[in-house]
N, C-alpha and C positions, 0 to 999 in steps of 0.2 A: 211901654215895654214892661219886662219882668223886672223885679226888684231883687229877687233871690234864685239862685241856681236851683232849678227843679231836680237837677241830677244828684248834687250832693249837699245842697241846703246852705252852701256858702252865700253871704249876703254882699261880698265884694265883687262887683263886675265892672269891667272896664271897657269903655267905647274904643273899638280898634277897626282895622281893615284887615281882611282876610282873603285867601284864595278859596274859591267855591267851585265844586264840580257839580254839573248837572248832565244827566244822562237822558237821552230821548231816543229810545230803541237802542241802536247801535252807535248812534252819534254821542259823543262826549264832548262837552263845552267847558273849559276852564276859564273861570272870570276872576280876575285879579282886582284888588282894591274893593272889595265888597264890605260896606259897613256892617257892623255887628257888635254885640256885647259878649265879652269872653270872661268866664269864670277865673278869677285870680288864683282859685286853689286847684280845680281839676282840669281847666282849659276848654270845657265844653263851651261851644260857641252858639249865640242865638241870632237869628236873623229876622227882621220885620217881614211880615207877609207880603206887603207891598214890593219889598226888594226882591224876594223869592219869585213873585209873580212876573216882575219886570225881566228877570233873567230867564224865566220860562218862555216868555212871549219873544224876546230876543233869539233864544234858541231856535224856537219854531221858524222865525224869519230866516235864520241861516240856513237850516235843514231844507226849507222850501225855496231856497235860492232867491230870496227876496233881499237879502242882505249879506254882506261879506264880513267875515270876522277880521280882527285886527292883524292875526297871522295864523299860520298852521304850524304845529309840531308833530314830530313822530313819536309815537308811545309804543313801548314794548308791553306785551301781555303774556303772562305766564301763570299757569294753574299752580296752586300750592301742592308741594310734595312733602306729605307728613313723614315719608321714610327718611328724609335727609336729616 
């Protein structure tokens, strides 16, 4: 994995778990507890490609009804109104 944050150049990255959102068409999957490295300065998160491919494959299985997610949640969506 990386040794320096490509975004800000900081060399202090911490192994953490994070919430990751993956969109497939109109379907959104929220995955909790995803391992990543997080920059201690800017907070940018970096994920291993194998982890992301696994999330993508799991989401595809859910969309194709070959697998059930742990749970469903209701999410509100609103367009940004710059006049407010």
